[in-house]
N, C-alpha and C positions, 0 to 999 in steps of 0.2 A: 536698257532693260524696261520692259513694259510695267505698267502699274500692277497688274495681276501677278506677274512674276516677282516683283519686289515685295508685294504683300505675302506671297507664298514663302519667299525666303525669310521674311520676318516671322511667319508662323513656325517654320522649321527651327529657327533660332530660339524662339520662345519655348517650343516643345523641348528642345535640348536643355534649356535652363530649368524648365519644370521637371524634367526627368532627373536631373542632378539634385534638385531640391527634394524630390521624392526619395531618391536613393539615400541621401543624407538623413532624412527623417526616419526612414525605415531602419537604417543602420543604427541610429541613436536608440531606436526602440528594440534593437536586437533581432531585427528581421532582415534577411538577405534574400533578394530575388535575383538569382544568377542571370536570368534572361532579360532583366529590365533594360530597355533601350528604346531607341526610336524605331518605328516601323519603317523600313526602307521603301516599301511600295508607296506608302502614304506621303513620303517626303520627296517623291519624284513627280514628274509630269509638269504640265503647264499650270496647274493650280494645286500645289501641294497642301495637304491638310496638316501635316506634322503630328501624326498620332503617336502616342506612347504605347509600346507593347510591354505589358507586364510579364509576359512569358508564362512558362510553366513552372510549377514548383512541386516539391514532394509533400506528403501528408503532414510532416512535422512543421514545415514552413507555413503551410496553409493554416494550421492550428495556431501557430505563433502569431500570424497576421490577424486572425480572428480575435485572439486574446487582446491584442493591442487596440483593435477597433471597438471592442465592447466598452460601453460606458462604465466608468468606475463608480462603485457605490460610494455615496457620501457618508461620512461619519455623523452619527446623531448624538 
C-alpha cells in the first residue's frame, strides 16, 4: 500500500470514529440526525478525504440542534 493510500485509509478510519463521537454527543443532547454518516464519495479514490455527511433533517430536528448549540445563559 502506498503512503498516500495508507494516509487516506487512516483519514477514513478517523472520520468514522469522529462520526460515531458526534452521533453519541447528539444523541445525549436529544438530537438524532438520521442521515449522519460518512460521505461515500469522499471516502473513495486514491486520496480519500473521509468527510462526514450530516445529511438532511426536518424542521423540528434543525431547531433542536440549534437549541443545543446556543450558549447557555449563566446564572447571576
